[in-house]
Each structure stands twice: as C-alpha cells, then as structure tokens.
N, C-alpha and C positions, 0 to 999 in steps of 0.2 A: 757607472763611470766614476772612477776615483780621481781622474786627472782632467783638468780643463783642456780644451783644444783651442787652436788658433783660428782666426778668421781673417781672410783677405778678400779683396775684390779686384776684378779686372774689367777695364773698358778701353775703348778707342777714343782718340780725339777726332771724331767723325760727326756727321749730321745726326747720328743716333736715330731715335724713333721719329723721324722728321714728318711723317704723315699722320701720326696719331694725335689725339686730343691732349695728351699729357706730355708731349715731347717738347723739343726746343724750337720747332718750326723750321729746322734745317740750317740755322745760322748760329752755331755756338762758338764762333771763332774768337770771341773776346775772352773765352775761358771761364766766364762767370758761372755757367751751368755746371761745369765739371768741378769748379771750386766749391760750389754749394754741395755737390755730391760728396766731395772730400770732407767737408765739415759735418755732414750727416753721418758719414762713416766713422768719423772721430767721436761723435756723440755716442755711437754704438760700440766704441772701443775696439774697432778693427785693428789688427796689427799693421797692415799695409794695404795700399792700393797700387796696382800696376797699370801703367799706360802702355798698352800693346802698340806695335808699330809694324808697318810694311813699307817698302821702299820702291813701289812700282804701281802702275795702273794695270790691273789684270786683263788679260785677253784670252784666257783659256776657254771660257764657256762660250760656245758658239763661234769660236775663232775670232772674236772681236772684243773691243772694250765696251760695247753697248750695254750689256747686262750690268757691268760694274758701275758705269756712270749713270745709267738711267735710274737705277734703284739705290744709288749711293752705297753699293756693296764694296767695302774695303777702300773706297775712294769717293770723294776727297778725304784725305787723312793728313792732318797737320803734325808738325814736329812735336814730340812729347816733352822735350826738355823745357821750353818756355812755360808750357802748361804746368809742369811739375814745380817750377819756381812759384807760380801763382798759387797753386794748391798748398805748397809747403809754407808759404808766408801767411796763409789764411788759417793754418792749423798749428797745433803745438806738440802733439804726441803721435799722430798718425805717420807711419812710414810711407814715403813716397818713392815708388820704384819706376824707373823709365827703361824702356827697351833701347839698347844700343847694340847694333849689329857688328860682329867681328869682321863682316864682309866690307862694311862701309866706313868705319871709323878707324884710323890708325891707332895703335895701342897707346901712344903718348897722349893723343887727344882724348881718348876714353878715360885714361887715368886723370888727366888734368881737369876735364869736365866733371868727373865724378867727385874728385877732391873738392872742387869749388862748390858743387851742389851740396855736398855733405857739410861743409862749413856754413853755407848759407842757411841750411835747414837744421843746424844744431845736432847733427849726428843721426838724422832720420832718412838718409838717402840710401837707395838700393839700386843695383845695376841688374836688370834682367838680361842675361847673356843669351843672345841668339846668334846663330851662324848665317841666317837667312837661307831660304830653301827655294828661291825662285830665280830662274834664268833671267827673267826680265829685270829683276833687281840687280843681278850681276852685270848686266849690260849697261846699267846706269852708272857703273863704277869702273868702266874701262875693260871689262872682261867680255869675251865672246860667248861664253856659256858658264853655267854654274859648275864649280868643281864637284866631284863625286862626294857623296856623304862622308866616306872614310877620310878623304883629304880635308874636308871642311872641319871635321872634329880634330884631326891632327893639327891643323892650323890653329884651331880654337884653344887646344891645350897649351900650345906654345904662346899664344896671345895672352892667355890668362897668366902664365908664368911671367911674361914681360910686365904686365900691369901690376902684379903683386910686387915685383922688384922695384918698380917705379914708386909705389906707395912707400916701400921700405927705404927709398933713397934718402929720405929725411928721417932722422931719429925723432921719436916723439917729443923729446925735450930740446930739439934744435933751436927753437925760437926762445931766446932768453930775455929779450926786451930790457937790457941793462942800460938805462938812461945815463947813469953816471959815467960809464965807460964808453957810451955811444955804440953799443953793440946790439944790433937787432937779432941776428941769427949767428950761431956758432958754426963757422965754415967747416970745422972738423967733424961736424955731425950731419953734413950733407955731401953726398958722393955720387959720381956717375955709376951706372950699372954695367956699361959696356957689353950689352947683350948682343950676341951674334948666334942666331939659330938658323934653322933650315928655311924659315919663311919670313923672319923679322930680324931687323938689326936696329937697335936703339941705344944711343949713348947714355941719355939721362944726364943729370938727375931731373926729377920733376921740378917745376918752378913754382909750385904752390906749397903753402905751409901744411903741416900735418893737420888733417881734419879731425873732428871729435872722435870718429870711429877709426881713424888712421887709414882704414880701407872701408868702403861701404859694404853693406850686406850684398852678397851675391845670390841672385835668384836665377833658377834655370828650369826649363821644361824640356825634358828629353824622354820620349816614349820608347824609342828603339833601344835594343840592347846596348849599342854604342853610346847612345844618348844617356842612358842610365849610368854608365861608367863615368862619363864626363861630369854628370851632375853629382855623383857620389864623391868625386875627387875635388870638386870646386865649390859646390853650392852650400849656402846656409839654409836655404829653403828651396825645395823642389816642388814644382807645379806638375801635377800628374792627372791623367785621365785613365780610368779603368772601368771595366764592365762589371759592376757589382762589388759587394763587400769582400768576397773571396779573392777576386782579382786585385782589389785594392791592397789587401794584406800581402799577397804575393809580390806586388810591385814594391811596397814599402820594405819588405824583408830583403828583396834583391838589392835595393839601394843601400840599405844598412849594411848588408854583407860586403858590398863593394867598398863602402866607406871604411869599414874595419880593415880591409885589405890595404887601404891607403894610409893606415895608421891613425885614422880619425875616430873620435868618439861618435858612434852612430846616433846618440841622442842629440848631437849638435846639428844634425841634418833634419830639418823639419819638412816632412812630406805632406803637402796640402793637396787635396783632391778637388777638382773642379765639379761643381754642381750648379744646376739651374732650377731653383725652387719655383713652383707654381703655387701661389697662395690665394686662398679665397676665404670668404666668411663662413662657408661650410665646405665639406669635402666635395659635395656635388658641384658647388659653385666653382671650385678649383678644377675639377675634372672637366666640366663643361668648357671652361676657359682654355684648357689644354687641347681639347678636341677641336674647338674652333680654330685654334692656331695651326695644328698639324694638317687639318683638312683644307686650309686655304691654299689656292693655287699659287698665290704670291709666296707663301712660306716654302712650298715645294721648289719653286723656281729659285728662291734665295739660298736655300740649303745647297742645291746643286751648283749654283754659281759660286758660293763660298767654298765648297769642296773642290771645285775646279781650280779656283785661285790658289788653294793651299797645295794641291797635288799636281797642278799643271796637266790635268787630264780633262778632256772635254766631255763632261757628262751629258751635254745636249745631244750627243750622238747615240745615246742608248734609249731604248723603248722603256717608258715609265712602267709598263705593265708586264715586263719580262725580267727574269733574273739577269744580273750582269753576265756577259758571255764567258768570262774567264777571270781568273784572279789577276787583279791589276797591280802593277809595280810602278814606283815613281822614284825619281831622284830628289823629289820634294819632301813633303812631310808624310813619310810612310806610316808613322804611328797614327796620324789622323785618318789616313786612307783605310788602314786596317780596322780602326774603330768604326768606320762607316760601313765598309762593304760586307762584313760578317760572312766572308767567303765560305761556301758550302751549306749555307742555311736554306738556299732555295727560294729566298724571299725576292719579290719583285723590287725594282728600283723605287717604286712608289711606297712600298711597305718599308723599305730601308729608311726612307725619309721619315715616315711616320714613327719608326722605331727610334730615330734620332730626334725625338721630341725635344730633347735638350740640346739639339744641334750636335756639334762635334765636341762639346765640352762638358758633357754630363756623365758622371761616374755612377750615379744611382738615381732612381726615380724619387723625387720629393714633391708630391702633389697632395695638397690638403690645407687644412687650417694652420695658422702659425703654431698652435699647440701640437697638432699631429706631426707637422714637419720637424719641429724641435725635438719631439720624442724620437722620431725616426733617425735624425742626425746623431743623437746620442747612442742609439742602438748600433748604427753603422760604425761609429768610432769604436765601440766595444768589439764588434766583429772584426773590423779591419786592423785594430791596434794603431790607427793612424794618428796624425798630429793635428789635423784640422781640415778646413775646407776653403776653397776659393770660390766665391759666389759670382755669378754673372748671368747673362741671358743667352738664349740659344744662338742668336746671331750677334752677340755682344752689342746690342742696341739698347740704349737706356731711355727711360722716361721717368718723370717725377713720381708717378704712381708706384712704379716698381721699387724705386729707392725707398719710398715711405713704407711700403709693405715689408721690406727687409729690415730697415733700421728701426722702425717704430712698431712693427708687428712681430716679426720672427725673432729678432735678437733679444727683446725683453723676455720672451719665453725661454730662450736658451740661458739667459742670465738668471732667471728665477730658479732654474734647475741646477745652477752652479756649473754649467758646462762651458761657459765662455767668460772672458774678462768683463767685469762690471766697472772697472776703473783702471787707469794707468798708475800703478802703485810703486813699482820698483825700478823699472827701466827708464832711462833717459834717452837711449839710442835705440834704433831699430834692432840691432843685433842683441842688445840687452833684453828687449821685449820678447824676441824670439826665444831667448834662452831662459825666460822666466819659468816656463813649465813645459 
C-alpha cells in the first residue's frame, strides 16, 4: 500500500452497551462518555466521527414498540447536535459530523445550524445528509406517509442546492470589521438567493457569518443506484457497505464514475467502507468472541429488530429456521435489506443473522489480533482501491473496552505500517484533512 487511508467512526447517542460490564450503565445523557470516545479517536488521529440519528420510535418488529424500548434498540436516541458541540469543544482536530435529515430540517435551518457549528468548531464540522427512510418519522413531521425513494432523492438534490446557495450568500470576505469606519460587514457582499424550486422556496440570505470552511464537509451514505448518484454529486466523503473487496472496488468505481459525470475530481470524493473489527489477544480468542456474539439469542433478536426498524418489514413473522419466502422490497433502506437478505442463497433466517456477524454495517470480515486485522485492512484497501474505513460495532453499541481495543490496539498497528495518519500535520479543517491523501 503506497497511500495512507482514512479512518472514521460512527455511533449513536443512545444507551449503548447498557447491560455489559464495560458500558455506560444506560445513562450517557450528559454526553461525557461520548466526549471521552471522541478524545480517544482524536488521539488515534481519526478523520471524523459521525453521530447517527433516527427520528421515531420503531414499531415494525412484532408490530409494536416493545422490542425497541425493552432492549434500547434505536431508542431512546437523543439529538446529536448538542452532543457534537460537547465533543467538538473537547477536541482540537477530530472532525465532528452530525446527521441532519432533509425530511425534518428546513434548508435554511440546516444551513444556519451547520454554519454556526462550523464556526464553533473551527472548521471541523460535517453534515451527514440523510433523507430519512421511515414512515413513522415522516408522520412526526406532518406527513401521512413517507415519500417514495425517487421523490426523496429529488427533494434532497434540490435541498442541497438551496443549502449551497445559502452558504454562498455571504462572500468569504464579507466581514470586514473596520472599527475606524464603523463597518462590521460589507452589505454589498451579502445577498438574497431568491430560490424557487419544485419543493422549496427560500429567500435568504443566511444570517450567519461565513464559517472557516464556508460550507461544512458533506457526508452521505447511499447504497442504492440512486443513492450513489446523489452521493457522487454532493458528498466529500461517502459511507458505504459492500460484500467483500471486489464489491467494494465496484462500488467505489461506480461512485467515482458518477462524480466525473458531474464534473468533479473523483479523488475529491473519499469512499469509506463500514467494518466491525472483532479483536482479541489471539486469533482464537477473537473467533471465540465472535462465535459467542452471533449465537446469542439476544443478538439474533436485536439484529432482526434493527433490520425491521431500517426496512419497516416485520422479521418476527418469519421462521428462523427457514429461508425467507420471497425477495423482500421496501420503501425504506433497500440497500440495508439487500445486504441482509442475500436473496437466492437458500440460507435460513438464522443463518443470515449469523452471516451478518458484523450486523448490517460490515463490508469485510475482520477477526483476529490487532496485528492480523491491521494487515488484512491494508490488503483490502489494496484490493478495493478504496479510501478508508468507517469503524463501528454490529449494532452500533459502544463500550469502553471496544474503544480501547480500536484506539490503543488496532490503530497503533496501522500507524506502524504507515497505513493511517499518525498526526494531524497539514489540515486545519475537516475538508482539508480529507484532501490530505
């Protein structure tokens, strides 16, 4: 591997591993635990951390909210923006990315909030662009049902155009701070945008000063063909999930091709693939840990509940020891569903859960010692031609032990091989760090 690759991390503002001995005990709501995680990720020189978000209480699994609430699966989930402020003020280099849904936030509010955050964090803020894929979320914002996927992406394209124009409504040098003349901002360099589209109408201008990045980093995860086009058009970094190195290469090549069609430099679009490393003192130790996890009845239940929440399909209706009866379709997260169901494989639902030992977020198996996993990550990047990895856990549940295994065990091995950043040397902003290599 002649080129370094990037590292990111994703988690929720949830109770995390609330039953385990290394967890938070289920009450991380003051933000201290996640702030400590952000500090550990900065010590390991990660590019950024994403706080994922959902805007509803799931009711798909078993037809009620019991599974979600009983096991704290996707809920309770607190707002990521205040947590992002806490994490950002406790760090100096780590990019802080929060999820803001185009379904829930008016474009003006997203632009204003993002600009404010980027100023507060010195140019380290990123917007994780999601359209939201849950009817229950849509119903929390005055809609009777979720718009079709094609409509959601049409709206999202227009939405991002509005936000971009709002960021540009102030010239970078609009703030002059001329004390002698008593001029704070040059009014000739601030203008309305008068945007009128099919879905949005926004006068502008933004009422915040230009932030250090002028616009934050745009992060987006889109697995479907339409999602890839959207990501290639807009994102600085794409979060992806694929089945193995060959599929990773195909995904990245597809995104880069679309980026070129939009007139973008494909090297400016960093495609990072989700993985869920299982680390142990020996390879057998790691494999035993993984086997205990996937054979647990609670793990099976939680994976199915999570899949139900993402796809709005009730997986409780299917026999665990039989294949799925037919290919399933959803207006929710079709990419996540396809990743899980492996249609045509003939595997039982129980076996599909075991196959998803990395949950719905693992692109390649990484099980072993830190040395073995670091070696394999380098090999995968060579095979896939990718730009890096997003690390997480199968159910996006964190505990202190896992964070230490990654930041103090795995990352030093990657750094010793020259595969990842060992210090923040050139970039001051998140976008600069993403463009460093």
